[in-house]
C-alpha positions in Angstrom: 16.2 0.1 29.5 12.5 0.0 30.6 9.5 0.6 28.5 6.5 0.5 30.9 3.9 1.9 28.5 4.9 -0.5 25.8 4.7 -3.4 28.3 1.3 -2.1 29.4 0.1 -2.0 25.8 1.2 -5.6 25.3 -0.7 -6.7 28.4 -3.9 -4.8 27.3 -3.9 -6.5 23.9 -3.3 -9.9 25.5 -6.3 -9.2 27.8 -8.4 -8.5 24.7 -7.5 -12.0 23.5 -8.1 -13.8 26.9 -10.3 -16.8 26.0 -12.7 -16.2 28.9 -12.7 -12.5 29.7 -11.5 -11.0 26.4 -13.4 -9.0 23.7 -15.6 -11.1 21.4 -14.5 -9.2 18.3 -10.8 -9.5 19.1 -11.1 -13.2 19.9 -12.7 -13.8 16.5 -9.8 -12.3 14.6 -7.2 -14.3 12.7 -4.1 -13.4 10.7 -6.2 -13.5 7.6 -9.1 -11.4 8.9 -6.7 -8.7 10.2 -4.9 -8.2 6.9 -7.2 -5.5 5.6 -6.8 -3.6 8.9 -3.0 -3.7 8.8 -3.0 -2.3 5.3 -5.6 0.4 6.2 -3.7 1.5 9.3 -0.5 1.7 7.3 -2.2 3.9 4.8 -3.6 6.2 7.5 0.0 6.6 8.8 1.1 7.5 5.3 -1.6 10.1 5.1 -0.5 11.6 8.5 3.1 11.8 7.2 2.0 13.5 4.0 0.0 16.0 6.0 3.0 16.7 8.2 0.9 16.2 11.3 3.1 14.7 14.2 0.1 14.2 16.6 -1.8 12.3 13.9 1.4 10.3 13.1 1.7 9.3 16.7 -1.9 8.1 16.8 -1.7 6.2 13.5 1.7 4.5 14.3 0.1 3.4 17.5 -2.7 1.8 15.5 -0.1 0.0 13.4 1.6 -1.1 16.6 -1.8 -2.5 17.7 -1.9 -4.6 14.6 1.7 -5.8 15.0 1.1 -6.9 18.7 -2.2 -8.5 17.9 -0.6 -10.6 15.1 2.3 -11.6 17.4 -0.2 -12.4 20.2 -2.1 -14.7 17.8 1.3 -16.2 16.9 2.1 -16.9 20.5 -1.3 -18.6 21.0 -0.5 -20.9 18.1 3.1 -21.4 19.4 4.3 -20.3 16.0 6.2 -17.0 16.8 6.1 -14.2 19.3 6.8 -10.5 19.6 10.1 -11.5 21.3 11.1 -13.9 18.6 10.2 -11.4 15.8 12.1 -8.6 17.6 15.2 -10.9 18.0 15.1 -12.0 14.3 14.8 -8.4 13.2 17.7 -7.2 15.4 19.9 -10.1 14.3 19.1 -9.3 10.6 19.8 -5.5 11.1 23.2 -6.3 12.7 24.2 -8.7 9.9 23.2 -6.3 7.2 24.9 -3.3 8.7 28.4 -4.5 9.3 29.7 -1.0 8.8 27.9 -0.1 12.0 28.3 -3.1 14.2 31.1 -5.5 13.2 33.4 -3.6 10.7 33.2 -0.1 12.0 36.2 0.9 9.8 34.2 0.3 6.7 33.1 3.6 5.2 30.2 3.4 2.8 28.0 5.9 1.0 24.2 5.5 1.2 24.1 3.8 -2.3 26.9 1.4 -1.2 25.0 0.5 1.9 22.0 -0.6 -0.3 24.4 -2.6 -2.6 26.0 -4.3 0.4 22.6 -5.1 1.9 21.6 -6.8 -1.4 24.8 -8.8 -1.5 24.4 -10.0 2.1 20.8 -10.8 1.5 21.8 -13.0 -1.5 24.4 -14.7 0.8 21.7 -15.5 3.3 18.9 -16.5 1.0 20.6 -17.5 -2.2 20.2 -16.1 -5.7 16.6 -15.6 -6.9 15.6 -18.0 -9.6 13.9 -15.3 -11.7 14.6 -11.6 -12.4 11.0 -10.8 -11.7 9.2 -13.0 -9.1 6.5 -12.9 -6.5 8.4 -10.4 -4.3 7.2 -7.8 -6.8 3.6 -8.5 -5.6 4.4 -7.4 -2.1 3.0 -3.9 -2.5 -0.2 -2.2 -3.6 -1.1 -3.2 -7.2 -0.2 0.0 -8.9 3.1 0.2 -7.0 3.8 -3.4 -8.0 3.2 -2.6 -11.7 5.6 0.4 -11.3 8.3 -1.8 -9.8 7.8 -4.6 -12.3 8.3 -2.1 -15.2 11.3 -0.5 -13.5 12.9 -3.9 -13.1 12.1 -5.1 -16.6 13.9 -2.0 -18.1 17.2 -3.1 -16.5 17.2 -6.1 -18.8 16.2 -4.1 -21.9 12.6 -5.2 -21.9 10.7 -1.9 -22.2 9.2 0.6 -24.5 11.5 3.2 -26.0 9.6 6.2 -24.9 6.3 7.4 -23.5 4.8 7.8 -27.0 5.0 4.0 -27.5 3.5 3.4 -24.1 0.6 5.7 -25.0 0.0 3.6 -28.1 -0.1 0.5 -25.8 -2.6 2.3 -23.5 -4.9 3.1 -26.4 -4.6 -0.6 -27.6 -5.6 -1.9 -24.2 -8.4 0.6 -23.9 -9.7 -0.6 -27.3 -9.6 -4.2 -26.0 -11.7 -3.2 -23.0 -14.3 -1.6 -25.3 -14.4 -4.8 -27.5 -15.3 -6.8 -24.4 -18.3 -4.5 -23.7 -20.8 -4.9 -26.5 -23.9 -2.6 -26.8 -26.1 -5.4 -25.7 -24.9 -4.9 -22.2 -23.9 -8.6 -21.8 -20.2 -9.3 -21.1 -17.9 -11.9 -19.7 -16.8 -10.5 -16.3 -13.6 -12.5 -16.2 -12.5 -11.3 -19.6 -13.4 -7.7 -18.7 -11.4 -8.0 -15.5 -8.4 -9.3 -17.4 -8.5 -6.4 -20.0 -9.0 -3.7 -17.3 -6.0 -5.2 -15.5 -4.0 -4.9 -18.7 -5.2 -1.3 -19.2 -4.2 -0.3 -15.6 -0.8 -2.0 -16.0 -0.1 -0.1 -19.2 -1.2 3.2 -17.6 1.2 2.5 -14.7 4.0 2.1 -17.2 3.0 5.4 -18.9 3.4 7.1 -15.5 6.8 5.5 -15.0 8.0 6.7 -18.4 7.0 10.2 -17.4 9.0 9.9 -14.1 5.8 9.7 -12.1 4.7 7.1 -9.5 1.3 5.8 -10.5 0.4 5.0 -6.9 1.0 8.7 -6.0 -0.9 9.8 -9.0 -4.0 7.8 -8.0 -3.7 8.9 -4.4 -3.6 12.5 -5.4 -6.6 12.0 -7.7 -8.5 10.3 -4.8 -7.7 13.3 -2.6 -8.9 15.7 -5.3 -12.1 13.9 -5.8 -12.9 13.8 -2.0 -12.2 17.5 -1.6 -14.4 18.4 -4.6 -17.2 16.1 -3.5 -17.1 17.6 0.0 -17.6 21.0 -1.5 -20.5 19.7 -3.6 -22.0 18.3 -0.4 -21.6 21.7 1.4 -23.5 23.3 -1.5 -26.3 20.8 -1.2 -26.5 21.3 2.6 -26.5 25.1 2.1 -29.6 24.6 -0.1 -31.3 22.8 2.8 -31.3 19.4 1.2 -29.5 16.0 1.5 -27.3 14.5 -1.1 -29.6 11.5 -1.6 -32.5 13.8 -2.2 -30.7 15.9 -4.9 -31.3 14.9 -8.6 -28.2 13.7 -10.4 -28.4 16.6 -12.9 -28.1 19.2 -10.1 -25.2 17.3 -8.5 -23.4 17.4 -11.8 -24.0 21.2 -12.1 -22.5 21.7 -8.6 -19.6 19.5 -9.6 -18.9 21.7 -12.7 -19.0 24.8 -10.5 -16.5 23.3 -8.0 -14.1 22.2 -10.8 -14.0 25.8 -12.1 -12.9 27.2 -8.7 
C-alpha cells in the first residue's frame, strides 16, 4: 500500500529541519517549544469538527499531522524515536488491546465490554496504579482535568451529595478570593492564584453535578463573547471609528445593545 503524498509530506518536513538548507524557525524548534502549537492545532481541529466543516477538518488535521511529523523528526535527530517506531508501537498496542478483532475473533463484546477489556489489558501491561487519582488526570486541559478528577472521586464516595452543597462550596471559595484582595490594592499573587484555582475547581464540580462538562461550558462562553464582541466592533466601524478610539462607556452601551438582540 503506497502513500506518495504522505511520504512527500515527511520529506518536506525533513527538508525544513535540514541543518544547512532548512528553515531558521523550524530549526530552532524543540519538543518543548512546539507544545503550545500542538495544543493549538488540536483545538482548531476540534472547532472544525464542532462546526461540521469537512474541508476545514481536512486542513486542521493536516496541521496536527505537521506537528506529529515535526516531533518525530526531532526524535530521529536525537536518535530517541522515529515516526516508524511510533507507528509500530501504536499498531502493536492496538492489536494487543483489540483481541476480539485480531487474535480472538470469536470473542463477541459490546462497546462497554471493549472498554473494560482494554482497561484490564492495560493493567496487565503496565501494572496496577499506585493511587486511585494520579498524574494521568493532569493529561488534559485544566477544566477537563478537574471534571475527570471529580468524576473519579465520586466512585469512591468522596463527593458532595448534590449541587446545592457544591454551590455552597463555590460561595465559600469566592469569599476566600475576596479576602485575599483587600481594598488597599496590595495582594499576595501566589495566594490569590491558589484561591482562584480552588474557585475554578469548585465551579468545575458544580458543572459536573449538573451533568455539564465545564470545558464545553467555557468554550461556549468564549464563542458567545467573540460573536458579541465582533458585533460591537461592526457597530463601531459603522460609526466611522476604530475600537481603540471609542470611549469605554460607548463600548459598554454597544455591548448592552448586542446582548438584548
